[in-house]
C-alpha positions in Angstrom: 0.0 0.0 0.0 1.5 3.3 -1.0 0.5 5.2 2.1 2.2 2.7 4.4 5.5 3.1 2.5 5.6 6.9 3.0 6.8 8.6 6.2 4.0 10.4 8.0 5.5 13.9 7.1 5.9 12.9 3.4 2.4 11.6 3.4 1.2 15.0 4.6 3.2 16.8 2.0 1.9 14.5 -0.8 -1.6 14.9 0.3 -1.2 18.7 0.5 -0.1 18.7 -3.1 -3.1 16.6 -4.3 -5.8 18.4 -6.3 -8.5 20.0 -4.2 -11.1 17.6 -5.8 -9.1 14.4 -4.9 -11.3 13.6 -1.9 -14.5 13.9 -4.0 -12.9 11.6 -6.7 -12.0 8.9 -4.2 -15.3 9.0 -2.4 -17.3 9.0 -5.7 -15.2 6.1 -7.0 -15.5 4.1 -3.9 -19.2 4.6 -3.6 -20.1 4.3 -7.3 -18.2 1.1 -7.9 -18.5 -0.2 -4.4 -15.0 -1.5 -4.9 -13.5 -0.2 -1.7 -15.5 1.9 0.8 -12.4 1.9 3.0 -11.0 4.5 0.7 -13.4 6.9 2.3 -11.7 6.3 5.6 -8.2 7.0 4.2 -9.3 10.3 2.8 -11.1 11.2 6.1 -8.0 10.4 8.1 -5.6 12.1 5.8 -7.8 15.1 5.3 -8.3 15.5 9.1 -4.6 15.1 9.8 -3.7 17.5 7.0 -6.2 20.0 8.4 -4.6 19.7 11.9 -1.1 20.2 10.5 -2.2 23.2 8.3 -4.1 24.8 11.1 -1.3 24.3 13.6 1.2 26.0 11.3 -0.9 29.1 11.4 -0.1 29.5 15.1 3.7 29.5 14.6 5.3 32.5 16.4 2.3 33.2 18.7 3.7 34.1 22.1 3.4 31.7 25.1 1.1 32.8 27.8 0.4 30.7 30.9 -3.3 29.9 30.9 -3.6 31.4 27.4 -6.4 30.3 25.2 -6.5 33.0 22.6 -4.1 33.5 19.7 -4.6 37.3 20.1 -3.3 37.3 23.7 -1.1 34.2 23.7 -1.4 30.5 24.2 -0.1 27.9 26.5 0.4 24.3 25.3 -3.1 23.0 25.9 -4.6 26.3 24.7 -2.8 25.8 21.4 -4.0 22.2 21.1 -7.6 23.2 21.9 -7.5 25.9 19.3 -6.0 23.7 16.6 -8.4 20.8 17.1 -11.5 23.1 17.4 -10.6 25.1 14.2 -9.3 22.2 12.1 -11.7 19.3 12.8 -14.4 20.7 15.1 -13.3 18.8 18.3 -13.6 20.6 21.6 -11.0 19.3 23.9 -10.6 19.6 27.7 -8.6 22.5 29.1 -5.5 20.8 30.5 -2.8 18.5 29.1 -3.6 16.0 31.9 -7.3 15.9 30.9 -6.4 15.5 27.2 -4.2 12.5 28.1 -7.3 10.6 29.1 -8.8 10.9 25.6 -8.6 8.7 22.6 -6.5 5.7 22.0 -3.0 5.1 23.5 -0.3 4.8 20.8 3.4 4.0 21.2 6.2 6.3 20.0 6.8 4.0 17.1 3.1 4.2 16.0 2.9 8.0 16.0 1.0 9.6 13.1 0.4 13.2 12.2 -2.3 14.7 14.4 -1.6 12.5 17.4 -1.2 14.3 20.8 2.2 13.9 22.4 2.8 14.4 26.1 5.8 15.3 28.2 6.7 15.6 31.9 8.1 19.1 32.1 7.0 20.1 35.6 7.9 16.9 37.5 4.5 15.5 36.9 3.2 13.2 34.2 1.3 14.8 31.3 2.2 18.4 32.2 2.9 19.4 28.6 1.2 18.6 25.3 1.9 19.1 21.6 0.7 17.8 18.2 2.8 15.3 16.3 3.6 16.4 12.8 5.6 13.4 11.5 9.2 12.5 11.1 9.8 13.0 14.9 8.6 16.7 14.8 5.9 18.2 17.0 4.2 21.5 17.3 3.8 23.1 20.8 3.8 26.3 22.9 6.9 25.7 25.0 7.2 28.1 28.0 7.3 31.6 29.2 9.4 33.8 26.9 8.9 31.4 24.0 6.5 31.2 21.1 4.6 28.4 19.3 7.2 26.4 17.4 8.1 23.0 15.9 10.8 20.9 17.6 12.2 17.5 17.3 11.1 14.9 19.8 14.6 13.3 19.5 16.4 16.1 21.2 17.7 15.2 24.6 15.3 17.4 26.6 12.1 16.1 24.9 13.3 12.5 24.5 13.9 12.2 28.2 10.5 13.7 29.1 8.2 11.9 26.7 5.2 10.5 28.6 3.1 9.0 25.9 0.8 9.7 23.0 -2.9 9.6 22.3 -4.8 9.3 19.0 -8.0 11.2 18.5 -8.3 10.7 14.8 -9.1 7.3 13.2 -6.0 5.3 12.5 -5.1 4.7 8.8 -3.6 1.4 9.9 -7.1 0.0 10.0 -7.6 0.6 6.3 -7.7 -2.0 3.5 -4.5 -3.0 1.8 -5.5 -1.7 -1.6 -7.1 1.6 -2.6 -9.1 2.3 -5.8 -6.6 4.7 -7.3 
């Protein structure tokens, strides 16, 4: 399957370059011919993940503000995640990273896909920081006072040592059929 051979970030880039009508074509093809209704799921996942990534990138550079929930006045980590999920896919998430950690499906670090929530212990307590996984070991987050929303590598020493786990709120594309109708 082509999608399983691509890295998550490359998949996002490939899908971003696809024609705007690609989703309609796949959905129509799957429904009209009845050949593979699972293709609808792949487009829903990839579209939602792409929307999260695209929406998240719009917040780059917004200043960190403890307790911040508004891009106009600043965001903290959970405020960023709340805004991105609400505006990209219409999901209203709880206010804190700890509450978000109780949602969705647990995924291991090796199973991470774009759009997954990644959690870190940054305040000597589990799940005290949250970000959005972008693919290829990168995540989007609002780091700390004096900082701004940015993309960082989960592989750097600081983040690698503090990784707490991940949760998936979007459907997994691993559950999709092995062949697609295109």
